[in-house]
C-alpha positions in Angstrom: -66.5 53.9 -9.2 -67.2 55.2 -5.7 -63.9 53.8 -4.3 -61.8 56.4 -2.5 -58.7 55.1 -4.3 -60.3 55.7 -7.8 -61.5 59.1 -6.7 -58.0 60.0 -5.6 -56.5 58.6 -8.8 -58.9 60.6 -10.9 -58.0 63.8 -8.9 -54.3 63.1 -9.3 -54.7 62.5 -13.1 -56.7 65.7 -13.4 -54.0 67.7 -11.5 -51.3 66.2 -13.7 -53.1 67.2 -16.9 -53.6 70.7 -15.6 -49.9 70.9 -14.8 -49.0 69.8 -18.3 -51.4 72.3 -19.8 -50.4 75.3 -17.8 -47.1 74.8 -15.8 -44.9 72.6 -17.9 -43.6 75.0 -20.5 -44.7 76.4 -23.8 -44.2 73.2 -25.8 -46.5 71.2 -23.4 -49.1 74.0 -23.5 -48.9 74.0 -27.3 -49.5 70.3 -27.7 -52.4 70.3 -25.2 -54.0 73.2 -27.1 -54.0 70.9 -30.1 -55.5 68.0 -28.1 -58.2 70.3 -26.8 -58.8 71.6 -30.4 -59.3 68.1 -31.7 -61.5 67.0 -28.8 -63.8 70.1 -28.9 -63.8 71.3 -32.4 -62.9 68.5 -34.8 -65.0 65.9 -33.1 -67.8 68.5 -32.9 -67.5 69.0 -36.7 -67.7 65.2 -37.2 -70.7 64.9 -35.0 -72.4 67.8 -36.8 -71.8 66.0 -40.1 -73.1 62.6 -38.8 -76.3 64.0 -37.3 -76.9 66.7 -39.9 -76.8 69.6 -37.4 -76.2 72.7 -39.4 -75.9 75.1 -36.4 -73.2 72.8 -34.8 -71.4 72.6 -38.1 -71.3 76.4 -38.4 -70.2 76.7 -34.8 -67.3 74.3 -35.4 -66.3 76.1 -38.5 -66.2 79.4 -36.6 -63.9 77.8 -34.1 -61.6 76.5 -36.9 -61.4 79.9 -38.6 -58.4 81.2 -36.6 -56.4 78.1 -37.5 -57.5 77.6 -41.1 -58.6 81.0 -42.5 -62.1 79.9 -43.5 -63.7 83.3 -43.3 -65.2 83.3 -46.9 -66.7 79.9 -46.3 -68.4 80.8 -43.1 -69.7 84.1 -44.6 -71.2 82.2 -47.5 -72.7 79.4 -45.4 -74.1 81.8 -42.8 -75.9 83.8 -45.5 -77.6 80.9 -47.3 -81.2 81.8 -48.3 -82.9 79.3 -46.1 -80.7 77.7 -43.5 -83.5 75.4 -42.2 -83.8 73.5 -45.5 -80.1 72.8 -45.7 -78.7 69.8 -43.9 -75.5 67.9 -44.0 -75.8 64.4 -45.4 -73.3 61.6 -45.5 -72.6 60.0 -48.9 -74.1 56.5 -49.1 
């Protein structure tokens, strides 16, 4: 992993992704915004569900709100009487 060739390849790949995100037109930027959304928000929501992390769940939902209009849901979940006792559990 410390090979100069691999380091250069990783740098070139990173530069290419940045070009696609910011300098390759609106369509490319749109698709990469969706890729970033899935990587950061959707996978975070799945992780929150798997480990039962309520705060991470609420954070992911807050990030989803602009795309899905979940304002009533987040208002209700944020104002639960005792947030510490509530956890997310997977169905067996």
